[in-house]
N, C-alpha and C positions, 0 to 999 in steps of 0.2 A: 882581229885584236883588241879595236874597241869594246865590243859587246862582253869579250870574255872579261874585260876589267870592270863591267858596269854590271856585272851578275852578282858577285858579291853584294853591293851596294843596295841594287834592289832585294835581294834576300835578306840583307839585314834591316832594311825599312819595313819590309811585310812581317817580318819578325817581331820586330818592336811594337808596331800599329797592333798585332795579334796580342802581343803582351800586354799591353794598355787595354785593348777591348774587353777578351774574355774574362780575365781576373775582377775587372773594373764593373761588369755588366752582373757577374754573380755576386759581388759586393753589394750592388744598389737591390738586386732580389732578395738576398739574406737580410739585409739592414734597413732597409727604404720602400720597400714594397707591401704596399696593405694588402692582407689577405683575410677573407671573411671567416671566422671560426667561430662555432656555436654561436650565430646573431651577433657577434661583435668582431671589430675590427683589432688586428694584429699585426706582426712581421713575422716572418719564417724564422728568425734566429730567438725570437721568444719560443715560437712553436717547438723547434728543437729543444730551447731549457725546458719547457713543460714535458715534453717527452721524456726528459732525463730524470725530471722530478718524479714522474710518473714510474719510471723503471726503479730507482732508488727507494720509492716507497717509504716503508718503516725504518729501512736502513739509514735512513737521511741525517737523524740525528748523531748517529755512528762516526758516518763518515766527517760531519763537519768538527764535531769534538776533536776526533782523529786528529783531524788538518791541523786545528788550533795547538792541540798539545805538540804536534810533529813541530809547529812554528816556535812555540813557546819554547820548549826546551832543546829542539836543535839549535836554536840562536845561544842558550846558555852556554851548550856543549863547545860552540863554533867560537864563542868570546873565550872561554876558558883554554882550547886545548889550541885554537888557530890553525887547524889543518891547511897545509900545503894546497890542496887540491880546491880548499874554498877560498883562501887569500890569492891565489893566483888567478882568479874568474872573477871578473867583473860582474858577470850575473850572480853567482853564488854568493859574493861579498854583500850587494845589494840585498840580497835575499835573506843573508843568515847572519850579518854583523851588522845590527841596528844600533844607533845612538841608544846610551843609558834611558834616556826616558821612554822611548819607542820597545825598549825591552821591558821597563816595567808595563807599560801598556798590553804587550802580549800577553807577559803573566797574569797581569790581572783579567785579560780573558778567559785565558787558559783555568783559572782558578772559578770564576764564572760558569763557563761551559761544562767544567766538571761537576761544580755543585748543582747545576740544572741539570744535567745528564742522569747523574746517579738520585738524586732527588731529595739532598741532604744539605741542611744549611736554613737560614732565615727564609719565611715566606716572600718576603720584600725581594729576595734576590732570586729565587726559585721559581717564582709564581706565573702563572698564565699569562698577565699582564705585565710582564717584566723578563726577567732571565729566561723562563720559559717560552715566552713568545719570539724572543730573538734566536733562540738556540733551535726551537721546534720548526719555526714557520717563517722567519726572514732570513735565517742563513741559507737555508738549503734552498731557495730561492735564488738567494745572491751567488752560490754555489754555480748553479746550473748555467745562471746566465754567464758567469766570469768564464766559464769552459769554453763555451761556443763564441762568445763574444770577443775572448782573447787569443782563440784560433783562429777566428776567421776577419779578424781585424786589419791584418796587412792586408786583405784586398781590396781595403777601402781607401788605405794609407800610402801604399807602396807602389802601385801599378799606374799612376798619375791621376787618377780620378779628382783627387784634392785638385791637382793643378788646373784640371778643366774647369771646374765648379769655382776654384778660387777667381779664376781670370772674369767670369763672369759676374760673379757674386761681389767682387771688391768694390765696385762703384756704389754697391749699396751699405754692403756692411761696414765699411770704411767710413762713411760720413756720418753714418746713424750712428753706430754702435764704437766707431774706433775699432775693429777687429777686420783680420783678414777673411777675403770673400771664403776659404776654405771653412772656414769656424761655421758656415750655413748646414755643413753635413753633419756636423755634431748636432746641432738643433735639431734637423729631421729625425736624425736616428732616434733623440731622445724622444721628439713630439710621438711619432708613431710607435716605439716601442719601450724602451725602459732608460731612466735617467743614468743606470749606471753606466751604459754603454756611452754617452756624451762625456762621462767624467775620465772614463779609461781611454777614449780618444784624446782627450784633451791634454792628457796626463801623457801620453806618447807622443803629442805632438810637442809639446814642451821638451820633452827629454830629448827628440831628435831636432830639434834647432829651428822649427817653424813656428813657434807661438814664443814672445817674449813672457816675460816674467807677469807682466801686467794682464797681455791678452790671455794667457792662461787661467789667473784668477779669474778673469771677467768672463770668459765662455764657461769656467767649470760652475761658479758662481751664479750665472744667468741664464744659460742656457741648458741648464742640465734638468729641462722641464719636467712634470709629471706627464705621463702617458695619457694618452686619449680613453685605453682601456682601463686604467685606474682613478681615471676622473670621474668614470660611471659609478665605480664603487663608493665613492665619495659623495656624489649628488644622492644615490641612491639610499645611504645612510642617513642621510636628514630628509627621507621621505620625498623629493622633489623630482625622480625622475623624470617626469612629463616637462620639466622644465630645462632639459641638458641641452638645448640648442642653446637658448640666452644665455644659462651658466658659461658652456664654454665659449662661448663668443666673449663675455666679461672677462674670462681668464685670460684669452689671448691680448685685450685690450689692455687691461691693467698689467699683463707680463710686458706687452711693448714699451709701455709707459715707464717701467721699472727697468728695461733695458737701456732704455736712452738716460735715465737721469742717475741711475744708483752707482754706474762705473765712473760718472763725473764727480762722485762724492768720495771723502775718505770714508773706508780705509782703501778701496780700490784706487783711488785717482793716486795715491802714494807710493803704486806699484813701479817699478821701475821699468823702462822700455828695454831691459836688457835681455839676451839669450840665456840659455843655462850655463853656458861656459862663460858668461860675463862680457860679453862683446855686444856692442849697441847694434840694434836691427837697422839697416838699409832699406827703405820703403821704395828706392827708385826699380827695384825690380817690378814694383806692382804695376808701375805705368806703362801703359800699351806702346810698344816701340813703335817708331814711323813705317809708314806703309803695312803695318798688320790689321786686321780685323779681329774684334775678339774669338771668334772661332778658330782663325787659323792659328793664333799666338796660343789659345788655350791648346789646342791640338799639339802644337809644337811641343809646347810645355810638358804635355801628359806623355806624349810619346817620348822626350827626352826622359823625363822621370821612370818610364818603363825601360829604356834601353841600359839603366844601372843595374836590372834582374838580370844576375849572370846564374843563378841556381835556385830553383824552385824549392830544393831541400834546406837550404838557407832561411827562405821564407816560412816555410814550416816551423823550423826550429825558433824563429822568432815568435811566430804565433804561440807555440807552446812554452814557451818563456813568459808570453804575456798572461796567460791561463796561469801560470805555476806562480808569476808575482802578484797577481791580485788574488789569488787563492791562499795563499800561505802568507801575503803581505798585510791583506786587509780585511781577511775575516775575523781575526784576533781583535783588531780595532773596533770593526763593529760590533761585536761581542761585549767589549770593554766600554765602548763610549756610549752605547745603545742602551746597555742594561743599565748605567749609570744614570742615563736622562731618565730613563722610564721610571726608575725608582724615586727620583726626585717629583716627577711627574706625579706620579700615584699616591707615594707616601707623605708628602711634605705640603704644605699651602703656599710655598715659593713661588708659582705661577698665578695663584689666585691673588697674593699679593703684589705680585708686579702688574697683573691686569689691572688693579686699580686706577692708576692713572688715565686709563682709555675711558673710562667712564665719561668725563667731560667732554672728550673728542667725540666719542658716540653719541652722546645727547645733542653735539653741535649739530653733527650730521643727519639728526632726528632718525636713528635707530632704535627701534622701540626694543623693550626690556634690555636696556643699554648694560645694566649691571650683570645679567647672564651672560650677556656677550662678551662682556670684558674677561670675565674668566677664561675665554676660550683664546684671547690675542696671542697670548705667548708661550702658551702651551704647545703649539705646534713645532718650538723648537725641539723638543723631545720625540715626537713622533708624529708625522703627518696626518694619521689618522684620528687622534686625541682630538681636536677641536669638532670633529663630525659626529665624534661620540658624545661628547657633551652637549653640541647642539641640538642632538636629536631630542632632548629633553625640553626646548624651547617652543613655547606656543606659536610665535609669532612667525608667518614664512619668511616674509621678509628677512628676518634678522637670520632665521636659519640658512638661506640664500647667502647673504652676506657673510656670514662665517665658513660656510662650505668654500665659496668660492676665495676667499682670503687665505684659507688652507692650503690650497693647490699654487697659489702663488707667491708662498712664503718660501718656498723652495729649500731652506738651510733646515733639513731634519737630523738631528744627532743623532738618530736610531739608525739612519741608511746613509742620504745623502753627504749630510756634515761628517759622519766617520770616513766614508770614503774619500773625500777631500782631504781629510786630515791621514789617511793612510797613504794617499797617490803622492806622487812628486809634484803636484799643484804647489807652488810658494805662497800658503796659506794659514794662517794660524788659527787657534779657535777662538781667541777674542775678536779677531778680526770677523769669523763666520757670524758670531751673535751679534756684531756692529752691523753685517750684513742684511742679518733676518731682521732686524729692529727697522733699517731703512728701507727694506722693501715691503714691511707691513704699513710705515706710516706714507709712504708712495704711494701703494696701492689701494689700499682703504677708501681714501675718499673718492678714487675713480670706480670702485666696486659699489660704493654706496651711491654716487652719482645716478648709475646705471640703474640699481635696483629701485629708486625712486622713480624712473620712468616707468620701469616694468609693473611695478606694485602701484 
């Protein structure tokens, strides 16, 4: 009789363990396992994204243009008519009933993408370095990443992996960065694959009540690091491929210093330690219960999380909603803000003027060709690749090294990361991103310069 009663418990425990192990291992494989493709390292989710990009081919601009137009005009119709099927759905309300400001951003994105697609309007809007670049190169890449990252993200977040890793990493992440251990997964996914994945993860963790306002803002602006693969592109642009190893070590060192310092300064230190519902976060659950080891408590927490999964169809539905939310909600923002930032960078002297105060600092740090280098200091806020493009014409190798390394550690690029952050649920404002960008520049530049003097 006792055996009969035990069977359901044993069966349930095995089910929960497998529910944790299988999806979590699949998530690690897709998001965090490096694979060698064409002589370079990447992750399987990026391979899937590139495969989709290849399948779209020449039709990619048509697809992204259609998506942005659907987002903009769908929002207009929903706000005007307020159909019941939209107002009664939390998901559709969030997707098609934006605030007036974000509606204007979506309409601006629709205007820019239409002009770029059909090739009419001012050259500074539709040119290959501005709107044409965002529509033809950046948005198709983001679309393919969003589809697969959004679809498979629940493998990392819903089945207990974050609970297990969080238990092990809290003792490192909390003292150093003031973050929960689970944020280490965001960083690893970004480092190995794509910064947009980390932003998507951070946004969803905040929405689900795992991150506070401060934690979400810190993770989104600090750990959405540039992937190894794209760092290779940057160092190649300044003709220093042979120095990739010291370059990337310097990037990691400067990024580590910035991750410790910048979150302790305004505006990030001003963020509230409250969850999305306004409640204060209690940190007691991060402490290790008496009698538990890190592994036993981590596994117990992971299996407990997996036990709440009752239907895989619900998980699939969440994945599809993730993808739709990012595609319809963020692509218009990237088109609007990214194009605007690139227009300012390409057609105005604003960034050259703003870079002039850096000349004395660069001279103090003994960086050769300080005037030429100063022009690259702030232009990266428009797009990460612009400093490397400008630095390619600088003769001094040390200066090119400093500019390339700094551009990778600044992180807040309005053509992509900045626009993604503003379009997500992560609680950051545009002026805060500008402040964080400047702070990261001021904190990392002396570190990079110091290493550069040791190398050259």
